N, C-alpha and C positions, 0 to 999 in steps of 0.2 A: 592355579591359583583361583581363588574363589572371592566373591565379593560378600560381605556381610551387612546386612541392614537390620538394626534394632529398632522396632517400632513400639514407642510407648503411647498408650491410649489413655487419655485422661480426660475429665469433663471440665468444660468451660462454663457452662451454664446448665439450667434444667432443660434446655431445648437444644443444646449444641454440645458436640464433643470435640476434642482437638487430637488429631491424628498427627504424632511426632515421630521422628525417627533420626537415626544417625546411619549413613552410608559409610562402610569400610571395606577394605580388601582382606585377604586372608591373614596378613601380616598385622593387621590393626590399623593400618594407615587410613585416613580418612579420605572420602572420594568426593571432591567438589565437583559442581555441575552435573551431577547425576540427575537424570530425568525421573521425575514421579508423577504418574497420572493416576488419578482417583476417579472412578465411574460407578455411579449408584446402580445397584441391581434391584429393580422394582418387583422381582418376583415375590409373591406371597404378601404384598402390601394389603392385600384384602383380608389377610388372616392374621397378620402381625401388626399391631397398632404402633409399634415403635420403629416400624420401618419407613420413617419419613423421608429420608433421603434427599437429594437435589437432582433437578433434571440435567444441568449441565455438569460436563466434566470439569475437574479441576486439575490444573497443570502447574507443577512448580519445580524448582531445581534446588539441589542442595547448595549451602552456602560455602564458605572457605573452611568450615569447620566439619563439613559432611552432614550437616544438619538441615531438616526441613520440618515445616509445621503447617497444617491446614485445619481450620474450623469447619465442622460437619455437623448436620443433625444426625441423630441416631439412626442406624440402618444397616444394611447390607452393602458392601462396596467390593469392587475389584481393584486392587492396587497394582499397578504395572510399574516396574523399576527397570530403567535401562542406564547403561553406562558403557563408555566407549570400550571395546575390546571384550565385552562380556555378553553372554547370551541374556537376552531380556526374561523377565520373570514376572509372573502374576499370580498373586494370591487373593481369596476372598476373605474378607474380614468383616466382623460385625460390631459395630460400635454401639454400646448400649448407654442409655442415659445413666449418669451418676455411677459409671463404673470405670476402673482403671485396669489395664492390662498390657502385657508386651509379648512379642514373639522375635525370633531372630530367623533371618532369611540368608542363605548362602547361594550366589550365583556363580555358574561354571563360566570358564573363559570361553569366549566364542571359538568354535572349531576353524571358522574362516580366518581368524588371526593367526591360527597355529599351522595351517598349510596352505599351500598355494594351489588354486585350481586351474585346469588349463582351459 
């Protein structure tokens, strides 16, 4: 079984972007209460003027429809998604001002839930 997360990137204003997504399992059913943590990666801030970011991590959970949404300044972010019985997964995403994009993520079922350890 795999977990699918579709992230839609859209711009909320000239200085903020919205990171939105829906978390689903391999059958297409939504996953409520999945944890999403967004962490800014400041590397390259001296070279990239649009890597504004925020210093504090943003943590949210998906709603009953499997959706989440957070507003962020443009920049590079690590997005960590965890859900019960699935292996956590992290991707680096870049949110650009005035740009929309999307990607799909599939998480594998956790091996700990599929076998018992002595």
